N, C-alpha and C positions, 0 to 999 in steps of 0.2 A: 500371780498378781492380778487383781481385778482390772478390767478395762471399762471405763465409763464413757458413755456416749453423750455428747452435748449438742445443742442446736443454738446458734446465735439468733437472738431476737432482732438484731439490727440488720444483718446481711443474709440471714437464713442459711449460713454455712453450717454443715454438720461435721463434727470431728470427734475423735476418740482420744482419751488420755489414759495411760496406764499409771496407776499409783496405788499405794497401799491404802487401807481404810483410814489409818491415822493421818497419812498425807492428805487425803481427801477432806478430812475435818479441818485441816490447817491451811489448805491452799485456796487462794482466790483465783478462780478459773476465768480466763479471758479468751476470746476468739483469736485463733492464730492468723486469721485472714484480715480482720479489721481492728483487732485489739479491744473490742468492746467487752465490758464485763457483764453485759446484759445477755447472759446465757442461761439456758435451762437444761437440766439433765433429762434425757429421754428415759422413761421408765423401763423400757425394754432393753436399754443399752448397757447392760452389765454382763461381762463374760469373764471367765477365769481361765488362765493358762497354766499349764503345768501337768505333771503326771497324774493320771486318774488312779485312785486306789479303790479297789472293790473286793468284797468278800464273796461275790457271786461265782458260782460254778460257770465256767465258760462254755459248757456244752449246749447252752440255749435255753430259752424259756425262763420264767422267773423262778421256777422250782429247780432249774438246772438239769431237767431231764428232757427238755424240748417239747413238753406237752402244752406249754402256754397256760398253765393253771393259775393265772393271776387272779381269777374270779373274784 
């Protein structure tokens, strides 16, 4: 589930909220410290939690042979 980071324009409090993309579209976010709705999403503040799925070989390097041949 994505975690979104926000910053309150009124009190400068920075906080995170975990919610689905659909919830984000429908939710009016307010600051948990001062209850202001004057908040802005931080562009760098999105992370995802959960299991990582990958097709890469785990032996190293992008080619899977440890040579680092990502060139």
